[in-house]
C-alpha positions as CSV (number, residue, x, y, z in Angstrom):
1,X,-127.0,-18.3,74.3
2,X,-130.1,-20.0,75.8
3,X,-131.4,-19.2,79.2
4,X,-130.5,-22.7,80.4
5,X,-126.9,-22.3,79.2
6,X,-126.3,-19.1,81.1
7,X,-126.2,-20.6,84.6
8,X,-124.0,-23.5,83.4
9,X,-121.5,-21.1,82.0
10,X,-121.7,-18.9,85.1
11,X,-121.0,-22.0,87.3
12,X,-118.1,-23.0,85.1
13,X,-116.5,-19.5,85.4
14,X,-117.0,-19.5,89.1
15,X,-115.3,-22.8,89.5
16,X,-112.5,-21.8,87.2
17,X,-111.9,-18.7,89.2
18,X,-111.1,-20.8,92.3
19,X,-108.3,-22.8,90.5
20,X,-105.4,-20.3,90.9
21,X,-105.8,-20.1,94.7
22,X,-106.3,-23.9,94.9
23,X,-103.1,-24.4,92.9
24,X,-101.1,-22.2,95.2
25,X,-102.5,-23.8,98.3
26,X,-101.7,-27.3,97.0
27,X,-98.1,-26.5,96.0
28,X,-97.4,-24.7,99.3
29,X,-98.9,-27.5,101.3
30,X,-96.6,-30.0,99.6
31,X,-93.6,-27.8,100.0
32,X,-94.2,-27.3,103.8
33,X,-94.6,-31.1,104.1
34,X,-91.4,-31.8,102.1
35,X,-89.5,-29.2,104.2
36,X,-90.7,-30.8,107.4
37,X,-89.8,-34.2,106.2
38,X,-86.4,-33.1,104.9
39,X,-85.4,-31.4,108.2
40,X,-86.7,-34.4,110.2
41,X,-84.7,-36.9,108.0
42,X,-81.5,-34.9,108.3
43,X,-81.8,-34.8,112.1
44,X,-82.7,-38.5,112.2
45,X,-79.5,-39.4,110.3
46,X,-77.4,-37.4,112.8
47,X,-79.1,-39.0,115.8
48,X,-79.4,-42.6,114.6
49,X,-76.8,-43.5,112.0
50,X,-74.5,-46.1,113.5
51,X,-76.3,-45.8,116.9
52,X,-78.9,-48.6,117.0
53,X,-78.0,-50.3,120.3
54,X,-81.0,-51.1,122.6
55,X,-79.7,-48.8,125.2
56,X,-79.4,-45.9,122.7
57,X,-83.1,-46.3,121.8
58,X,-84.0,-45.9,125.4
59,X,-81.8,-42.8,125.9
60,X,-82.7,-41.1,122.7
61,X,-86.5,-41.6,123.0
62,X,-86.4,-40.3,126.6
63,X,-84.4,-37.3,125.4
64,X,-86.8,-36.8,122.6
65,X,-89.6,-36.7,125.1
66,X,-87.8,-34.1,127.1
67,X,-87.1,-32.0,124.0
68,X,-90.7,-32.0,122.8
69,X,-91.8,-31.4,126.4
70,X,-89.6,-28.2,126.5
71,X,-91.2,-27.0,123.3
72,X,-94.7,-27.7,124.5
73,X,-94.2,-26.1,127.9
74,X,-92.0,-23.1,127.2
75,X,-92.6,-22.0,123.5
76,X,-95.5,-19.8,122.5
77,X,-98.8,-21.5,122.2
78,X,-97.7,-24.8,123.7
79,X,-97.4,-26.4,120.2
80,X,-101.1,-26.0,119.5
81,X,-104.1,-27.9,120.8
82,X,-103.9,-31.3,122.5
83,X,-103.1,-33.7,119.6
84,X,-105.1,-36.5,121.2
85,X,-108.2,-34.5,120.7
86,X,-107.6,-33.5,117.1
87,X,-108.2,-35.2,113.8
88,X,-107.3,-34.1,110.3
89,X,-110.1,-31.6,110.0
90,X,-109.9,-29.4,113.1
91,X,-110.6,-25.7,113.2
92,X,-107.7,-23.4,112.2
93,X,-105.2,-22.5,114.9
94,X,-103.6,-19.0,115.1
95,X,-100.8,-18.8,112.5
96,X,-98.3,-17.8,115.2
97,X,-98.5,-21.4,116.5
98,X,-97.2,-22.9,113.3
99,X,-93.5,-22.7,114.1
100,X,-93.9,-24.5,117.5
101,X,-96.3,-27.1,116.0
102,X,-93.7,-27.9,113.2
103,X,-90.8,-27.9,115.7
104,X,-92.5,-30.4,118.0
105,X,-93.4,-32.6,115.0
106,X,-89.8,-32.5,113.6
107,X,-88.4,-33.5,117.0
108,X,-90.8,-36.4,117.4
109,X,-90.3,-37.7,113.8
110,X,-86.5,-37.5,114.0
111,X,-86.4,-39.1,117.5
112,X,-88.3,-42.2,116.4
113,X,-91.7,-41.6,117.9
114,X,-94.4,-43.9,116.5
115,X,-96.6,-41.2,115.0
116,X,-96.9,-39.8,111.5
117,X,-96.7,-36.3,110.2
118,X,-100.3,-36.0,108.9
119,X,-102.0,-34.2,111.8
120,X,-99.4,-31.5,112.6
121,X,-98.7,-30.8,108.9
122,X,-102.4,-30.5,108.1
123,X,-102.9,-28.2,111.2
124,X,-100.0,-26.0,110.0
125,X,-101.2,-25.9,106.4
126,X,-104.7,-25.1,107.4
127,X,-103.5,-22.3,109.7
128,X,-101.3,-20.8,106.9
129,X,-104.0,-21.1,104.2
130,X,-106.7,-19.5,106.4
131,X,-104.5,-16.7,107.7
132,X,-103.8,-15.6,104.1
133,X,-107.1,-16.5,102.6
134,X,-109.3,-14.8,105.1
135,X,-107.4,-11.6,104.6
136,X,-108.1,-11.8,100.9
137,X,-111.6,-13.0,100.8
138,X,-113.2,-12.4,104.3
139,X,-114.1,-14.5,107.3
140,X,-117.0,-16.2,105.6
141,X,-114.4,-18.1,103.4
142,X,-112.7,-20.0,106.3
143,X,-114.3,-23.4,105.4
144,X,-113.3,-23.1,101.8
145,X,-109.6,-22.4,102.7
146,X,-109.6,-25.2,105.2
147,X,-110.9,-27.6,102.5
148,X,-108.1,-26.5,100.1
149,X,-105.4,-27.0,102.7
150,X,-106.6,-30.4,103.8
151,X,-106.9,-31.6,100.2
152,X,-103.5,-30.2,99.2
153,X,-101.9,-31.8,102.3
154,X,-103.5,-35.2,101.8
155,X,-102.6,-35.2,98.1
156,X,-99.0,-34.4,99.0
157,X,-98.9,-37.1,101.7
158,X,-100.0,-39.9,99.5
159,X,-98.7,-38.7,96.1
160,X,-102.2,-38.8,94.5
161,X,-105.4,-36.6,94.7
162,X,-107.7,-39.7,95.0
163,X,-107.3,-40.0,98.7
164,X,-108.2,-36.3,99.2
165,X,-111.3,-36.7,97.1
166,X,-112.5,-39.8,99.0
167,X,-111.7,-38.1,102.4
168,X,-113.5,-34.9,101.5
169,X,-116.5,-36.8,100.1
170,X,-117.1,-38.1,103.7
171,X,-116.5,-34.7,105.3
172,X,-118.0,-32.1,102.9
173,X,-121.3,-30.4,103.7
174,X,-122.9,-27.3,102.3
175,X,-125.8,-26.9,99.9
176,X,-127.3,-30.3,99.1
177,X,-128.5,-29.0,95.8
178,X,-125.0,-28.2,94.7
179,X,-123.4,-31.1,92.8
180,X,-120.7,-33.0,94.7
181,X,-118.2,-32.4,91.9
182,X,-118.8,-28.6,92.1
183,X,-117.9,-28.8,95.8
184,X,-114.8,-31.0,95.0
185,X,-113.5,-29.0,92.1
186,X,-111.2,-26.6,93.9
187,X,-110.1,-29.2,96.6
188,X,-109.2,-31.6,93.7
189,X,-107.1,-28.9,92.1
190,X,-105.3,-28.3,95.4
191,X,-104.9,-32.1,95.9
192,X,-103.6,-32.6,92.4
193,X,-101.1,-29.7,92.8
194,X,-99.9,-31.1,96.1
195,X,-99.5,-34.6,94.7
196,X,-97.7,-33.5,91.5
197,X,-95.3,-31.3,93.6
198,X,-94.5,-34.4,95.7
199,X,-94.0,-36.5,92.6
200,X,-91.9,-33.9,90.7
201,X,-89.6,-33.6,93.7
202,X,-89.3,-37.4,93.9
203,X,-90.5,-37.7,97.5
204,X,-91.3,-41.2,98.7
205,X,-94.9,-42.3,99.1
206,X,-96.5,-45.1,101.2
207,X,-96.3,-48.4,99.3
208,X,-95.0,-51.9,99.7
209,X,-93.8,-54.4,97.1
210,X,-95.9,-57.6,97.2
211,X,-96.5,-60.5,94.7
212,X,-99.4,-59.5,92.4
213,X,-102.9,-60.8,93.1
214,X,-103.5,-62.8,89.9
215,X,-106.4,-65.1,90.3
216,X,-109.6,-64.7,92.3
217,X,-110.8,-67.7,94.5
218,X,-114.0,-67.8,96.4
219,X,-112.1,-68.7,99.5
220,X,-110.5,-65.3,99.3
221,X,-113.9,-63.7,100.2
222,X,-114.0,-65.6,103.5
223,X,-110.3,-65.2,104.4
224,X,-110.2,-61.5,103.5
225,X,-113.3,-60.8,105.6
226,X,-111.9,-62.7,108.5
227,X,-108.6,-60.8,108.4
228,X,-110.3,-57.5,107.8
229,X,-112.5,-58.0,110.9
230,X,-109.5,-59.1,112.9
231,X,-107.8,-55.8,111.9
232,X,-110.9,-53.9,112.9
233,X,-111.0,-55.7,116.3
234,X,-107.3,-54.7,116.8
235,X,-108.1,-51.2,115.8
236,X,-111.1,-51.0,118.1
237,X,-108.9,-52.3,120.9
238,X,-106.7,-49.3,120.3
239,X,-109.7,-47.0,120.2
240,X,-111.2,-48.2,123.5
241,X,-107.8,-48.4,125.3
242,X,-106.9,-44.8,124.2
243,X,-109.0,-42.9,126.8
244,X,-107.6,-45.1,129.6
245,X,-103.9,-44.6,128.5
246,X,-104.6,-40.9,128.1
247,X,-106.0,-40.5,131.6
248,X,-103.1,-42.5,133.0
249,X,-100.6,-40.0,131.5
250,X,-102.8,-37.1,132.6
251,X,-102.1,-38.1,136.2
252,X,-98.6,-36.6,135.6
253,X,-99.4,-32.9,136.3
254,X,-97.0,-31.3,133.8
255,X,-96.5,-31.9,130.0
256,X,-92.7,-32.1,130.4
257,X,-92.4,-35.1,132.8
258,X,-95.4,-36.6,131.0
259,X,-93.5,-36.6,127.7
260,X,-90.3,-37.8,129.3
261,X,-92.2,-40.7,130.8
262,X,-93.8,-41.4,127.4
263,X,-90.4,-41.2,125.6
264,X,-88.9,-43.6,128.2
265,X,-91.7,-46.2,127.6
266,X,-91.3,-45.8,123.9
267,X,-87.5,-46.4,124.3
268,X,-88.2,-49.6,126.3
269,X,-90.6,-50.8,123.6
270,X,-88.1,-50.0,120.9
271,X,-85.5,-52.0,122.8
272,X,-87.8,-55.0,122.8
273,X,-89.3,-54.7,119.3
274,X,-86.2,-53.5,117.5
275,X,-85.6,-50.5,115.2
276,X,-88.4,-51.7,112.9
277,X,-91.0,-50.7,115.5
278,X,-89.7,-47.1,115.7
279,X,-90.6,-44.0,113.7
280,X,-93.8,-43.3,111.7
281,X,-93.8,-46.5,109.8
282,X,-93.7,-45.4,106.2
283,X,-90.3,-46.8,105.4
284,X,-90.5,-49.4,108.0
285,X,-93.5,-51.2,106.5
286,X,-91.5,-51.7,103.3
287,X,-88.5,-53.0,105.3
288,X,-90.8,-55.4,107.1
289,X,-92.3,-56.8,103.9
290,X,-89.0,-57.2,102.2
291,X,-87.4,-58.9,105.3
292,X,-90.5,-60.9,106.3
293,X,-88.9,-64.2,105.4
294,X,-86.3,-63.5,108.1
295,X,-88.9,-63.3,110.9
296,X,-90.5,-66.2,112.6
297,X,-94.3,-66.1,113.2
298,X,-93.6,-65.3,116.8
299,X,-91.3,-62.5,115.7
300,X,-94.0,-61.0,113.5
301,X,-96.4,-61.2,116.4
302,X,-93.9,-59.4,118.7
303,X,-93.5,-56.6,116.2
304,X,-97.2,-56.3,115.9
305,X,-97.7,-56.1,119.6
306,X,-94.9,-53.7,120.3
307,X,-96.0,-51.3,117.5
308,X,-99.6,-51.3,118.7
309,X,-98.5,-50.4,122.3
310,X,-96.1,-47.8,120.9
311,X,-98.8,-46.1,118.9
312,X,-101.1,-46.1,122.0
313,X,-98.3,-44.6,124.2
314,X,-97.1,-42.0,121.7
315,X,-100.7,-40.8,121.0
316,X,-101.6,-40.7,124.7
317,X,-98.7,-38.9,126.3
318,X,-98.7,-35.7,124.2
319,X,-96.3,-36.2,121.3
320,X,-97.3,-34.2,118.2
321,X,-98.2,-36.5,115.3
322,X,-100.9,-38.5,113.5
323,X,-102.2,-42.0,114.0
324,X,-102.8,-43.1,110.3
325,X,-99.1,-43.8,109.4
326,X,-98.3,-46.1,112.3
327,X,-101.8,-47.6,112.0
328,X,-100.9,-48.6,108.4
329,X,-97.7,-50.2,109.6
330,X,-99.8,-52.2,112.2
331,X,-102.1,-53.3,109.3
332,X,-99.1,-54.5,107.2
333,X,-97.7,-56.4,110.2
334,X,-101.0,-58.0,111.0
335,X,-101.4,-59.0,107.3
336,X,-98.0,-60.7,107.3
337,X,-98.8,-62.5,110.5
338,X,-102.3,-63.6,109.2
339,X,-100.7,-65.0,106.1
340,X,-98.4,-67.2,108.2
341,X,-101.5,-68.6,109.9
342,X,-103.4,-69.1,106.6
343,X,-100.6,-70.0,104.1
344,X,-103.1,-70.5,101.2
345,X,-104.1,-66.8,101.4
346,X,-102.5,-64.5,98.9
347,X,-100.1,-62.1,100.7
348,X,-101.6,-59.1,98.9
349,X,-105.1,-60.0,100.1
350,X,-103.9,-60.5,103.7
351,X,-102.1,-57.2,103.9
352,X,-104.7,-55.2,102.2
353,X,-107.5,-56.7,104.3
354,X,-105.7,-56.1,107.5
355,X,-104.8,-52.6,106.5
356,X,-108.4,-51.9,105.7
357,X,-109.6,-53.2,109.0
358,X,-107.1,-51.4,111.2
359,X,-107.4,-48.0,109.6
360,X,-111.2,-48.0,109.3
361,X,-111.5,-48.7,113.0
362,X,-109.0,-45.9,113.9
363,X,-110.4,-43.3,111.6
364,X,-114.1,-44.3,111.1
365,X,-113.6,-43.3,107.4
366,X,-114.4,-46.0,105.0
367,X,-113.3,-44.4,101.7
368,X,-110.0,-43.2,103.1
369,X,-109.2,-46.7,104.6
370,X,-110.2,-48.4,101.3
371,X,-107.9,-46.0,99.4
372,X,-105.0,-46.7,101.8
373,X,-105.3,-50.4,101.4
374,X,-105.2,-50.2,97.6
375,X,-102.6,-47.5,97.4
376,X,-100.1,-49.2,99.8
377,X,-100.5,-52.7,98.3
378,X,-100.6,-51.1,94.8
379,X,-102.8,-53.8,93.2
380,X,-105.9,-52.7,91.3
381,X,-107.2,-56.2,91.0
382,X,-107.9,-56.2,94.7
383,X,-110.6,-53.5,94.4
384,X,-113.6,-55.8,93.7
385,X,-112.6,-58.1,96.6
386,X,-112.1,-55.2,99.0
387,X,-115.5,-53.8,98.0
388,X,-117.0,-56.9,99.5
389,X,-114.5,-57.2,102.4
390,X,-115.3,-53.7,103.6
391,X,-119.0,-54.5,104.2
392,X,-118.7,-56.8,107.2
393,X,-115.8,-54.7,108.5
394,X,-118.0,-51.6,108.4
395,X,-120.8,-53.4,110.2
396,X,-118.3,-54.2,112.9
397,X,-117.0,-50.6,113.4
398,X,-120.1,-48.4,112.5
399,X,-121.3,-46.4,115.4
400,X,-118.0,-46.8,117.3
401,X,-115.8,-43.9,118.2
402,X,-112.7,-43.0,116.3
403,X,-109.3,-42.8,117.9
404,X,-109.7,-39.3,119.3
405,X,-110.3,-38.1,122.9
406,X,-113.5,-36.2,122.9
407,X,-113.3,-32.6,124.3
408,X,-114.1,-32.3,128.0
409,X,-117.6,-30.9,128.6
410,X,-117.6,-27.4,130.0
411,X,-117.7,-27.3,133.8
412,X,-121.1,-26.3,135.3
413,X,-121.0,-23.0,137.2
414,X,-121.2,-23.5,140.9
415,X,-123.5,-21.5,143.1
416,X,-121.8,-18.4,144.4
417,X,-122.1,-19.4,148.0
418,X,-120.6,-22.9,147.3
419,X,-117.8,-21.4,145.3
420,X,-116.9,-19.2,148.2
421,X,-116.8,-22.1,150.5
422,X,-119.8,-21.1,152.6
423,X,-123.0,-23.1,153.1
424,X,-126.0,-21.8,151.1
425,X,-128.7,-19.9,153.0
426,X,-131.9,-21.9,153.4
427,X,-134.4,-21.1,150.7
């Protein structure tokens, strides 16, 4: 063996050695997600089947706020860190918080809150992976176990490892001399294992059925860019309104009445917008597309407005959940509405462009938003068009904040005399 071949073989062996742990993390991440979804679905059927009257929506969302509030206030750990201040890649929380995090998420999902499972399930899987992994390989390996858990969860959520690879390519750091595919090897194994577990167990994934995009027209470049930027503007509206809504709910001094108030507002919104505007949006976006012919243009606009306010409310008042799933629903609703205004625009182009714009503004992650647009619409012929559409959209959103409340800066220490309530002695 030549001297040059030795490092190559050593690198391959090192990467191969990470595969078993990555497989386990990916499978477990998917199973935790599927268990969470299964329990939430069962409770949802008990609560909602045959009970869809407007007044029931108000009562049940208010009760859901109270139930989540009781978990947040009284159970150990208060269901983890403030969800408004967390994205998909936060630091691991103590493993003892996982039960309360999952319980709060199950209650919100089953009760019809307009948030997705992605944030709490990722937080739980990261905590579990790091708790076990650090015991096996030491504290220096925390970042590696975090990457495996995030990748496995994203692969499980979307039924494909592609989204995880694109997401991690924007997040991953480390040695710049190390090839990107060396860094992605173990996370891709975890993402593939998570996605295959989801597929084998026949879990639903995010997608809608639209007429295929058959023929490119130059006008599509203009209309897709306009709709994409409209989606980005709507998403940026959410981003900039988020801190104000958050501070408004913070005026309520305790999490329990805060969540009850938030649940009541969500119930009122559900009474106005209908059942289609409740829940995380995964199934509802398919229902909206299949039943779009039954909605007037004004009806689509109402659904779009109600869901947007519902996401803002749910994310601001303390419910545990993610913003990507309802953001995707908002993108689908905006695409359907845009196609009503521009009838010559292919429906697949309208929906994919709006999805791209909304999610890229909310997440500030171009590759993940691109992937969601293609994966949900399920039309590979859109890829060249979206590669152009994303450019003006990115120019609009770059440098803007994502939909997360930044952590409060640490308070400055007051002088001892002032803290004691006495005037300082003259210097």
